[in-house]
N, C-alpha and C positions, 0 to 999 in steps of 0.2 A: 859164650866166651868172646874175647877180643878177636876179631877177624881181619886178617891182612888183606888189603886190596878190595874190600867190600865197598860197593857204591850203595848209599842209602840216603834218601831224601836230599839228593844232591851233594851229599858229603862223601869224601873219599878216605877210607880208612888206610892210611899209609902203613908200610911195614913197621912194626914195633921196633924202635931204636934199642930198646932195653933187653931184646932177646939175644941170648948167647948161643951161637950155633954148636958149641961144644957140649951143651947139655940138652937132654931130651926134652920133648914138649911138656910131659907130665910134671917133671921136676921144676921147669920154668914156670908153669902155671902155679905150682905149690908155692914157690919163692915169691912170686908175685902177689899172691893172695896174702901171705904173711906180711908183706910190706903194706899193701892196702888196709889190712885189718889193724895194723899199727897206727896208720894214719887216721883211720876211721875212730880209734879210741880217743885221738885228740882232734875231734871234729871241729870244723869251722862253724857250723850251724846245724840244727836239727829241727824237725817239725813232726807233726802227727803222721805224715806220709813218706818222709824220707830224711836223709841226712847228707850233709856236704862236707868233703874232706879232701885233703890234698891228693893228687893222683901220683902214680909212680913216675910219671912223665913230668919234667920240670916246667913250672909255670902253667900248670894245668891243675883243675880240680874235678872231682867226681861228684855228681849227685846220684845217690843211690836211692831207688824207689823201693820201698819195703815190699809192697805187693801190687803188682801191675793189674789194674782192672780194665779189661776191654781194649788192649792196645794203649794204654796210658803213655807209656814211655815213648813209643814212636809218634804218638800224637803231640805230646809236650815237646819232643825234639824238633818236630816240623813247625810248630808255632814259633819256637825260639829261633829257628833257623831264618824265618821270614824277618823277624825283628832284627837278628844280627846282620843281615844282608843291608838293612837300613841304618845300621850303627846304633840300635837301640838296646842291644842285648850282647852278652858275651859270645864270642864265636864258638861254636860246636866243633870239636874235632873228632868225635865218634860216639857210637851207641853200642852198648853191650846188652844182649838179652840172654837169658837163662831158661833152662827147662822149668816149667811151671811158673815162668814169669815172676820169680821171687828174686829181689835184689838186683833187678835191671839197673843199668848205669848209663849216665849221659856225661861224657867228658868235654870240658869246656875251658876256655881260658880263665886264668886266675887274674881278677881285675883289682885285687885289693891294693896293689901299690900305687894306683892312680886314682881310685875312687874311694869315697867315704860315705858314711851314713849321715843323714840329717834328722832333726826332730827328736823329741824327748821320748814319746811313746812309740813302741815298735809296731803296735797295731793300729796306730792313727794315720789318717790320710795326710799327706803333705799340705803344707800351708803356703800362702803367698805365691811369690814367683816360682818356687819349687813345683807347686800344684799346677800353676799355668804351664810350665814346661812339660810336666808329666802329661797333662791333658792334651797338649799339642801332639806329643808323641802317640797318645792313645788314638787320637783323631786320624793321624797319619796311617796307623795300623789298620784302623777301620776302612780307610779308603783302599787299602790292600786286601781287604776281606778278612781281617783278624779282629775279633773281639777279645781283649785282654781284661780280665777282672782280678779281684783279690789285690788291689793295689793299696799298699800301706807302706810305712817307713822301713818295715823289715824286708820288703821286696823291691826296694829301689835304693840305688846308690848313685852318688853324684861325682862328676869329675872334680878333683880338687883345685884345678886351675880355672875351668870354665863354668862349673856348675851344671853342666849338661847331665841329665838323668840317664841312668842305665837300668833297663828293666830285668829283674830277677824272677825266677819261679813262674813258669808257664803252665803249671798244673791246671789252672782254670782259665782256659782259652779255647776258642772255637773258630772255625771258619763260618762267615756269615756272608749272606747275600740278600738281595731284595730288600724288604721292609726291615728285616733284622740288621742289615748293613746300615741303612738310614738311622735306625734307632741307635746303634753303636756310635756312629758319628755325631749324632745329635747330643747324646748324654755327655760325650767328651767335651763337646763345644760348650754346651750349657754350664757344665761344671767349670770349665776354664774361664768363662765369663764371671762366674760367681767368685772364683779364686782372685780374679783380677779387680774385684770390687764393684763390678757392673751386673749384679745378680738380677736386676729388673730387666736388662736386655736379654739375659739368658732365659728368663721365664717367658717373655714374649716370643723369643725364637723358638723355644721348646713347644709352646702351644701352637705356634703357626705349623711347625713341621708335623705335629701329631694330628692336627685338624686335617691336613692333606692325606696322611696316612689312613685315617679313619674313613675318609672318603674314597679310598682305594686309588688315590693318585701318587703312586710310589715314585714315579720318575720326577714328577713336580716337587715332591718332598725332598728327594735327593738333591735336586738343583738348589732348593732353599738351604739345605743342610750344608752343601758345599760353599754356598755364599756366606753363611754364618761362620764356617770353619776358616775361610780365607781372612775374615776379619780377626778371628782369634790368633791367627798365625802372624799378624802384624804387631801384636803385643809383645814387646821385648823387656 
């Protein structure tokens, strides 16, 4: 259930502003679930593993994970928290876990007012400068030790004024270090070069980094990966 004053993953669950002191806890929980179930019936979006709907708190949405497997909810919230601190994802305001890890929830900012979807196919990867900007963010996340996958138009929205991407759905993300971190940074950078129309540069860059990794030169490979990413960052 929602826990007041709980510190989790650097997040602080403040006292629920919707609670009514004149009602007992069980009744308030019942009324809240009724509201959330009504909101869920008019969901914002749904996938194989979860559904997103309006929270009972204004300007917030809930992502409900149908069945948590191996601490998925906490892991996903952790990955999104890192991205949100960088301005790349909606801010998380709380995490709710339940007995049996069924229907766990992550509450976050509702960003629909300022962000919009791009692209025709929901499952397609972004194109052109959208893709370059996404890959720049993926590279910055890699430098923070986070590899974010499953990127497609359905999981990315863009600021209506600036075009800045915002990453959604951190269900397929991991902490990475060492060679895995180098690989995450390299792939984001090479993909960004390709999206910018200089795929030949990306191919040479990728081959150079992987040659160093195959030789066990992880530190040297990271240096080259950072140099390549620095060039990608200059593309506007």
